[in-house]
N, C-alpha and C positions, 0 to 999 in steps of 0.2 A: 618155555612157554608152550602150552598145548595148542594144537592146530585150531580148535574151536575158539580159543581166546584170540588167536591171531586173526581169524576171519571176522570176529566181532569188531576188532579194532579197524580193520580195513573198511568195513561197511559203515562206520560212523565218521561223520565229518563235523567239525566245530566251526561256528561263525562267531566272530567277535564284532559286536555292534557298539558304536560309540556315539554319545550325544555330547558334543564338545561344549565346554563352558569355562569361564575363568573364575566363577564363584563355586559352581558345582559341576562336575563332569559325570555324566551317567555312563555306565558300561554294563554290558550283558553278554553272556556266552550261551549260545544255543547249540545243542548237539543234535545232529540228524541221525537217527537210528532207522535204517531202511527207509529213508525219506521222511520220517515222522519227526517233527521238531520237539525237543524237550529242553526246558530251561536248566542250565547248569548253574548259572550265577547271574544275579541281577543286583546291582548296588551302585553307590556313588562315591566319588572322591571329593571330599569337602576341601575347598581351597580358600575360602573367605578369611580364614584366620591369618593368612599370610598377606602382608601389605605389599610386598615386593612382587611385581608381576613376573619378573624373571625367575623367582623362586617357585611361583605357581607353574610356570611353563616347565621347569625342571621336574616338578612333581607329576605333571601330566605325562611327560616323556617316560619317567621312571615307572609309573603305574602301568602304562600301555606295554612297556618292555617286560614288566613282571608278569602281566596277564598272558602275553605271548609265550614267555618262557615256561610258565606253569601249565598252560592249557593247550599249547601248540595248535592254534586255530589254522584251518585251511583257507579261510576267507576273512577279510577285514572290510567292514562296511561302516561308513560314517555319515552323519547328517550334514549336509552342506549348509553353510550359513544363509539365513534369509536376509533379504535386503531391507534394512530398517532406515529410519531417519537419523539415528544417532551414529555419526561417523566414528566416534571414539569406541563405542561398543562394538561396532562392526570390525574395527581394526583389532581389538582385543580378542574377539571371538575367532577371527581369521588366524591369529597367531596360535591360539589354543588348538584349533583344528590342524594347522600346519605341523605343530609339534607332534600331535598324535599320528598324523600321516607319516611323518619322518620316522617315527619309531616302527611303524608297520613296514615301511619300505626297507629300512635297515635290516629287518628280520626276513626280508625276501617275500613278503606278502603282497599280493595284488590288491590295490585299493579301489573301492567302489564308493562313490558318493551318491546320496539320494537327497532330493529336495524335501523339505518338511511336508509339502503337499503330496508328493509321490508316496512317502511313507504312510501318511494318513489314508490315502486312497487305497494302498495295498492292504492295509489292515481292516479298515472299516467300509471301504467302497465309496467314501466321501472325502475328498481332498480338503474340505473345510471343517472336518470333525475337530472337536475340542479334545484336550488332553484326557478328560474323564471318559469320553466316548472311546478313545483309543485304548485306555486302560481296561474298560469293561469288555471290549472285544478280545483283547489279549488274554484276559481272565478266562473267557469262554474257550478260546482256541487252545490254550495251553494248560487248562485246568489248574489255575493258580488261585489259591485261597487268600493268602495274606497280601494286603495292599501295601506296597512300599511307602516309605515316608516321603520320598521325593519323586515327582513325575519325571525327573531327569533319568532315573533308572528305567522306568517304563518306556520312555522315549528311546533309550538305547536298545531295549528289547524289541521295540517296534522296528527299529532300523535293521537289526539282525534278522528278524522274521521277514521283513520286506525283501531283504537280500535273498533269502531262501526262496521266496515266491518268484522273484524276478529271474533267478538262475535256474529254477527247476521247472518253470512252465515252458511248454513247447514254444509259445510265442516269444517269451523272453529269450530263449536260446536262439531261435530263428532270426530275431531282429537285432541281435547284438552286433554292433559294428556296421549297421545299415544306415543309409542316408534318407530313408523314407519308403513309402509303399512302392514307388516305381523301382527302386533299388531291390526291394524284397522280391517283387515279381520277376525282375530280370534274373536274379540269382536262384529263384525257386520256381521255375516254370511248371514243374510237375505238380506243385501244390496249389495251383490256382486253377479254378474251374471257370471256363468262359462260355 
C-alpha cells in the first residue's frame, strides 16, 4: 500500500446509521472525508414477507453484522423508539432495536441512540419536521438526486448525519457526559465569560 493511500484511509471515518423496524429496517453508511460527509450506502431491509418475528430479528442481526463486516464503521448510531400508544408495536420495535444494538456491541462498536425529535432537529432545525422535509434537507446537504423508495432509508441516513453533527461540533464534544450547564461551567471555567 502506498503511503498516500494509507493516509487517505486514516482520514476517513464511516458512520453506520440504523432506523429500526420489524417491517422495514433502514440503514445508511456515511463516510467522512476530511470532515465532509458523503453517502456510501442508503437502503432498507424488507422483513414483512417473514411471518415469524424471530426470523425477522435474526435477519436484522445478520444484516447489521454484514454491514459492519463489509464497511468497518467507526461509529454506530440508531434511532431510539418513540413512545406510542400501541404497546405491542413498541415491544416489537424495541426488540428490533435491541438486536441491531447487540450486533454493534458484539463487533466492539460504541452505540449512540438519538430520539426522532433530535434527529429531525439536527437535520432541519425543527424537531417536528415531517419525513419529506428531512429528506429534502438531506438531499441539499449531501447532493443526492434520486429519492429512495422508502423513508426508512432516509431516516437511517438522517441518524448517521445527526451523529456526525453531534460528535463533530464543539458543543457536542464539550457537553458529552455532562449533567447540565452547571456541570459544564464547573468543568470548563476558562470557556465561560462572566
